[in-house]
C-alpha positions in Angstrom: 90.8 92.1 112.9 87.2 91.5 113.4 86.4 91.2 117.2 86.6 87.4 118.0 85.1 86.4 121.3 86.5 83.5 123.3 85.2 81.7 126.3 87.9 79.9 128.3 86.7 77.4 130.9 89.2 76.0 133.4 89.0 75.3 137.2 92.5 76.9 137.4 91.7 79.9 135.3 93.6 82.3 137.5 96.9 80.5 136.5 96.1 81.2 132.9 96.1 85.0 133.3 99.4 85.4 131.2 97.8 83.5 128.3 94.6 85.6 128.5 96.6 88.9 128.5 98.6 87.6 125.5 95.4 86.9 123.5 93.9 90.3 124.5 97.0 92.0 123.2 96.5 90.2 119.9 93.0 91.7 119.7 90.9 88.8 121.0 88.1 89.4 123.5 88.4 86.7 126.3 85.7 85.7 128.8 86.5 83.2 131.5 84.8 80.6 133.8 86.1 78.1 136.3 83.4 75.5 136.0 81.1 73.8 133.5 77.7 74.9 134.9 78.7 78.6 134.9 80.2 78.3 131.4 76.8 77.0 130.1 75.0 80.0 131.7 77.5 82.4 130.2 77.1 80.8 126.7 73.4 81.6 126.9 74.0 85.3 127.5 75.9 86.2 124.4 77.5 84.8 121.2 81.0 83.3 121.3 83.2 82.3 118.4 85.1 79.5 120.1 85.4 77.8 123.5 88.6 76.5 125.2 87.5 73.8 127.6 89.5 72.0 130.4 88.9 68.3 130.3 89.5 67.6 134.0 87.3 69.9 136.2 85.5 69.1 139.5 81.7 68.9 139.3 80.6 68.9 135.6 83.6 67.4 133.7 85.0 68.8 130.5 83.5 65.9 128.5 80.0 66.4 130.2 80.2 70.1 129.5 81.2 69.5 125.9 78.1 67.2 125.4 75.8 69.9 126.8 77.4 72.6 124.7 76.9 70.6 121.5 73.2 70.0 122.3 72.6 73.8 122.5 75.3 75.1 120.1 76.1 72.2 117.7 78.3 74.3 115.4 80.3 76.2 118.1 84.0 75.2 117.8 85.3 73.7 121.1 89.0 73.1 121.8 89.6 70.5 124.5 92.6 71.1 126.8 93.8 68.3 129.1 96.7 66.9 131.2 95.9 63.4 130.2 97.1 61.6 127.0 94.9 58.6 127.5 93.6 57.3 124.3 90.1 56.7 125.7 89.7 60.3 126.7 90.9 61.5 123.3 88.4 59.2 121.6 85.6 60.5 123.8 86.4 64.1 123.0 86.9 63.5 119.3 83.7 61.5 119.1 81.9 64.5 120.6 83.0 66.6 117.7 85.7 68.8 119.1 87.5 71.3 116.9 91.0 70.8 118.3 92.8 68.9 121.1 95.7 70.4 123.2 97.8 68.9 125.9 98.8 70.9 129.0 100.9 72.8 129.6 99.8 74.9 126.6 101.9 77.7 125.3 100.5 81.0 124.1 101.5 80.3 120.5 99.7 76.9 120.6 96.5 78.7 121.5 97.1 81.3 118.8 97.7 78.6 116.2 94.5 76.8 117.2 92.5 80.0 116.9 93.9 80.7 113.4 93.3 77.0 112.4 89.7 77.1 113.5 88.6 80.7 112.9 90.8 82.2 110.3 91.6 79.0 108.3 89.2 79.8 105.5 90.4 83.4 105.2 94.1 82.3 105.2 93.5 79.6 102.6 91.5 82.1 100.4 94.3 84.6 100.5 97.0 82.0 99.8 95.0 80.5 96.9 94.3 84.0 95.4 98.0 84.9 95.6 99.1 81.6 94.1 96.7 82.0 91.1 97.8 85.6 90.6 101.3 84.3 90.2 100.2 81.5 87.8 97.9 83.8 85.8 100.7 85.2 83.6 102.2 81.7 82.9 98.8 80.3 81.8 98.2 83.4 79.6 101.6 82.9 77.9 100.9 79.2 77.3 97.5 79.9 75.8 99.1 82.3 73.3 101.5 79.6 72.1 100.9 77.1 69.3 99.9 74.2 71.6 99.5 70.5 70.8 96.9 68.1 71.9 98.7 67.1 75.1 99.5 70.7 76.1 95.8 71.7 75.7 94.9 68.9 78.1 97.4 70.3 80.6 96.1 73.8 80.2 92.5 72.6 80.9 93.6 70.6 83.9 95.3 73.7 85.3 92.2 75.9 84.8 89.9 73.4 86.4 92.3 73.0 89.3 92.2 76.8 89.9 88.4 76.9 89.4 87.9 74.3 92.1 90.4 76.0 94.4 89.1 79.5 94.0 85.5 78.6 94.5 86.5 78.4 98.2 87.7 81.9 98.0 85.8 85.0 99.1 87.5 87.1 96.5 84.9 87.5 93.8 87.2 89.7 91.8 89.8 86.9 91.3 87.1 84.4 90.4 86.0 86.8 87.6 89.6 87.0 86.4 89.7 83.2 86.1 86.4 83.2 84.3 87.8 85.7 81.7 91.0 83.6 81.3 88.9 80.5 80.8 86.9 82.2 78.1 90.2 83.4 76.4 91.5 79.8 76.6 88.2 78.5 75.1 88.5 80.9 72.1 92.0 79.7 71.4 91.0 76.0 71.9 88.1 76.4 69.5 90.5 77.7 66.8 92.9 74.8 67.6 90.1 72.3 67.4 88.7 73.7 64.1 92.2 73.9 62.6 93.1 70.2 63.4 89.9 68.2 63.7 89.7 67.1 60.0 93.3 65.8 60.0 92.7 64.0 63.3 89.6 62.3 62.0 91.2 61.3 58.7 94.4 60.2 60.5 96.5 62.7 58.6 98.2 64.1 61.7 100.9 62.6 63.8 99.7 64.6 66.7 96.2 63.1 66.9 94.7 62.4 70.3 92.7 59.5 71.6 89.1 60.3 70.5 85.6 58.8 71.1 85.9 56.2 68.4 89.4 55.1 69.5 88.8 55.1 73.2 88.0 51.4 73.6 90.9 50.3 71.5 93.4 52.6 73.1 92.3 52.6 76.7 89.9 49.9 77.6 91.1 46.9 75.6 94.7 47.1 76.9 93.3 46.9 80.5 91.2 43.9 79.6 94.1 42.1 77.9 96.5 42.7 80.7 94.4 41.7 83.7 92.8 38.5 84.9 90.3 40.4 86.9 86.9 41.7 85.9 86.6 45.3 84.8 83.6 47.6 85.3 83.4 50.5 82.9 81.2 53.2 84.4 80.0 55.7 81.8 78.4 58.8 83.4 76.6 60.6 80.6 77.6 64.3 80.2 80.2 64.2 83.0 82.6 67.2 82.7 86.2 67.0 83.9 85.5 69.4 86.8 82.6 67.3 87.9 84.9 64.2 87.9 87.5 66.0 90.0 84.7 67.0 92.4 83.6 63.4 93.0 87.1 61.9 92.9 87.8 62.6 96.6 84.6 60.7 97.5 85.6 57.7 95.4 89.2 57.7 96.7 87.8 56.6 100.1 87.5 53.2 98.4 89.7 53.4 95.3 93.2 54.5 94.3 93.4 56.4 91.0 96.0 54.7 88.8 95.5 56.9 85.7 93.6 60.2 85.4 93.5 61.1 81.7 91.6 63.3 79.2 90.6 62.2 75.7 88.9 64.3 72.9 85.2 64.0 72.0 84.2 63.9 68.4 81.7 66.4 67.1 78.8 66.7 67.4 79.6 66.1 71.0 76.2 64.7 71.8 75.1 61.3 73.1 73.9 60.0 69.7 77.2 60.7 67.9 79.9 60.6 70.7 78.6 57.6 72.7 77.7 55.5 69.7 81.2 56.1 68.5 82.7 55.0 71.8 80.7 51.7 71.8 81.1 51.0 68.1 84.8 52.0 67.8 83.7 53.8 64.6 82.8 57.2 63.4 79.1 58.1 62.8 79.0 57.6 59.0 81.0 54.4 59.4 78.4 53.0 61.8 75.5 53.9 59.5 77.2 52.1 56.6 78.6 49.1 58.4 75.7 48.6 60.8 72.7 50.4 59.3 70.4 48.3 61.5 72.0 49.9 64.6 72.1 53.5 63.5 69.1 55.9 63.7 69.6 59.3 62.1 68.4 62.4 63.8 65.7 63.0 61.2 64.2 59.5 61.9 62.0 58.6 64.8 63.2 56.4 67.7 65.8 56.5 70.5 69.2 57.2 69.0 71.2 55.0 71.4 69.2 51.9 71.7 71.8 49.6 70.1 74.9 50.4 72.3 75.2 46.8 73.5 75.1 45.4 70.0 77.7 47.9 68.8 79.9 47.1 71.7 79.7 43.4 71.0 80.6 43.9 67.3 83.6 46.1 68.4 84.9 43.5 70.8 84.7 40.8 68.2 86.9 42.8 65.9 89.7 42.7 68.5 89.7 38.9 68.7 88.1 36.6 71.2 85.2 38.7 72.6 85.2 38.6 76.4 82.0 37.7 78.3 80.4 41.1 79.1 77.2 42.7 80.3 75.7 46.1 79.4 73.3 48.1 81.6 71.8 51.5 81.1 70.4 53.2 84.2 67.7 55.8 83.6 66.0 56.0 87.0 66.3 55.2 90.7 64.6 51.8 90.6 66.8 50.6 87.7 69.9 51.5 89.8 68.6 49.7 92.9 67.8 46.5 90.9 71.3 46.5 89.3 72.8 46.9 92.8 71.0 43.7 93.9 72.2 41.7 90.9 75.9 42.8 91.0 77.1 39.5 92.5 75.9 37.8 89.3 78.1 40.1 87.1 81.4 39.3 88.8 82.0 36.3 86.5 82.1 38.6 83.4 85.3 39.9 82.1 83.7 43.3 81.3 80.7 45.0 82.7 79.5 48.3 81.2 77.1 50.5 83.2 75.8 53.8 81.7 74.3 56.4 84.1 72.2 59.1 82.5 71.6 61.3 85.5 74.0 64.2 84.8 72.6 64.6 81.3 69.1 64.6 82.6 70.2 67.2 85.2 71.4 69.6 82.5 68.2 69.2 80.6 66.1 69.7 83.7 68.1 72.8 84.6 67.0 74.3 81.2 63.3 73.4 81.6 62.7 73.8 85.3 63.1 77.1 87.2 63.7 75.5 90.5 66.7 73.5 89.1 68.0 76.7 87.6 68.0 78.3 91.0 69.6 75.4 92.7 72.4 75.3 90.0 72.7 79.0 89.4 76.4 78.9 88.5 79.2 76.4 87.8 80.0 75.8 91.4 76.4 75.2 92.3 76.0 72.9 89.2 79.0 70.8 90.5 77.6 70.8 94.0 74.2 69.5 92.8 75.9 66.7 90.9 78.1 65.8 93.9 75.0 65.7 96.1 73.3 63.3 93.6 76.4 61.1 93.5 76.6 60.7 97.3 73.1 59.4 97.5 73.0 57.4 94.2 73.0 53.7 93.6 76.2 54.4 91.6 78.0 55.3 94.8 76.8 52.1 96.4 77.9 50.1 93.4 81.4 51.6 93.6 81.6 50.9 97.3 80.5 47.3 96.7 83.0 46.7 93.9 85.8 48.0 96.1 85.0 45.5 98.7 85.2 42.8 96.1 88.6 44.2 94.9 87.2 44.9 91.4 89.0 47.3 89.0 86.9 50.1 87.6 87.1 52.8 84.8 85.1 56.0 84.9 84.4 58.0 81.8 81.7 59.8 79.8 80.8 60.6 76.2 80.8 64.4 76.3 80.6 67.4 78.6 78.5 70.6 78.5 79.2 74.3 78.4 77.3 77.2 79.9 76.1 79.3 76.9 75.4 83.0 77.1 75.9 84.4 73.5 73.0 83.9 71.0 73.9 83.6 67.3 71.3 83.9 64.5 70.8 81.0 62.1 68.2 80.4 59.4 67.2 76.9 58.4 64.3 74.9 56.8 61.9 72.4 58.4 64.4 69.6 58.2 67.0 71.4 60.3 67.7 69.8 63.7 66.8 71.4 67.0 70.2 71.2 68.9 71.4 74.7 70.1 75.1 74.0 69.6 75.1 72.5 66.1 72.8 72.4 63.0 72.6 70.4 59.8 70.4 71.0 56.8 70.2 72.0 53.2 69.7 75.7 53.4 71.5 77.0 56.4 72.1 80.7 56.5 74.6 82.0 59.1 77.6 84.3 59.7 80.6 82.2 58.9 82.9 83.9 61.4 80.8 82.7 64.3 80.8 78.9 63.5 82.9 76.0 62.3 81.1 75.2 59.0 81.4 71.8 57.2 80.1 71.8 53.6 81.2 68.2 53.0 80.0 66.0 55.9 81.9 63.0 54.4 85.2 64.7 55.3 84.2 64.4 59.0 82.5 61.0 58.7 79.1 62.6 59.4 75.8 61.2 58.0 74.1 63.1 55.1 70.4 63.5 54.8 70.7 64.5 51.1 73.5 65.6 48.7 73.3 69.3 49.9 73.4 68.7 53.7 75.9 70.8 55.6 76.8 71.1 59.3 77.7 74.1 61.4 79.1 74.0 65.0 79.1 76.6 67.7 82.3 77.5 69.4 83.1 78.7 73.0 79.9 79.8 74.7 77.7 80.6 71.7 74.3 79.1 70.9 72.1 79.1 67.8 68.7 80.8 67.7 66.3 81.2 64.8 65.1 84.8 63.9 61.5 83.8 64.7 60.9 84.8 68.3 64.6 85.4 68.6 64.5 87.5 71.8 62.3 85.0 73.6 64.5 82.0 72.9 67.7 83.9 73.4 66.6 84.8 76.9 65.1 81.4 77.6 68.3 79.5 76.8 70.7 82.1 78.3 73.0 80.6 80.9 71.9 77.0 80.3 74.3 74.1 79.9 74.4 72.7 76.3 76.5 70.3 74.3 77.1 69.5 70.7 79.7 72.1 69.7 83.3 72.9 70.4 84.6 74.0 73.8 87.0 72.6 76.4 84.1 71.7 78.6 82.4 69.6 75.9 85.4 68.0 74.1 88.1 67.4 76.8 86.7 64.3 78.4 87.8 62.5 81.6 88.7 58.8 81.7 90.1 57.3 84.9 91.4 53.9 85.8 91.0 52.9 89.5 92.1 50.0 91.7 90.4 49.1 94.9 92.3 50.0 98.1 91.4 46.6 99.6 
């Protein structure tokens, strides 16, 4: 055991000699003091890992000593020990940010437990988590090799994300690498599963078809609207992955109770233009372009591709009967979020309020373009952390807090996720080929068929056609498409960036949660 140094401060320190000997036999280095002033002087002479502090001492009391310690060493763990169980004393100590609280007479094992809880907790959790994943690894591998259905793939992804979030606390880089490899293996199998079944899902030729982008409103949102007298706020956070949702869920659960935590499947291309328009229209892309040509803007045309979401939503709601009174807001910057927060009371009379937040999508694009954002979000854990930091300080957090106070139900979802790409694939296209790195469409695409999901007939997947010979190709797992012209430059430039539009668990397995206010 690494040499852990303890300072024990008690005016009756001589009576604690047996406890000190016990700790020294366990390998701890223990220094003592019988008053607060001396303890403060000792703390200035060397580094200590933890302090045990008697609450009732003559002269400088334990509480007063604690306050002075925290001024000089704010992060030093202090365990308060007292004879008193008075609530006011406990509140004073806890308010001063103590690490633990023990009532005299303390037993040696209580001290040992407090030490492990405060100093070895992270190591113990890391070791336990690593061991638990090692036991689970074989089970997950066996499941991945089976012929899984839609629901089983959701469960596999949930398991992998759970372990990813647990193991990011671990100090064992080796086991984190093992999980990464298992996730890649799962993604390869998932891509084959998606490619094998997608056409049947879209054409309703399979009994095992999941809830998808274009059926989300009908299957998940409309039933809530029909079965509740209360308003519903639907919060759509663009490009929110399932792992990012699980990262902000504990923050939201301070105000809300999660009633349902589900996953649905994104259509392809899993981009905002296709997937989010499909959500709001309740239709697939080519169906939108035919039924509402005034609301669909093709990729080869100029203009914002998602400027008619409100109109598409209104048309969808009309198809389900009496359209409820609703509002739609898209938040693209800080000021827009603040203005919406100020007008929230005016929206509570609506049956449905939809708020689209574009921050996470902008973050993924900024990470590609800006070196400083790449450094801040160097890996998956850092990318999650940056998103969580934004959320804590966003108007969205304030909106959720306000809605909980008003006892308003909310749903949180997204249109697609994103995957970290690191494997460039060569593709050749003409001038009319689109620019997305995860999928391409055009007349004369040249590519290696084994690397992509190719679609020669866009009509079969309800995708728009620029002309009679338009075809689509989609990347799988962590691949991205690069032209031969300046291949090395672009392969390096887009290496390890977060992209969407193709087929992967991260892009296509999408969170949707229904929450009720705790109040």
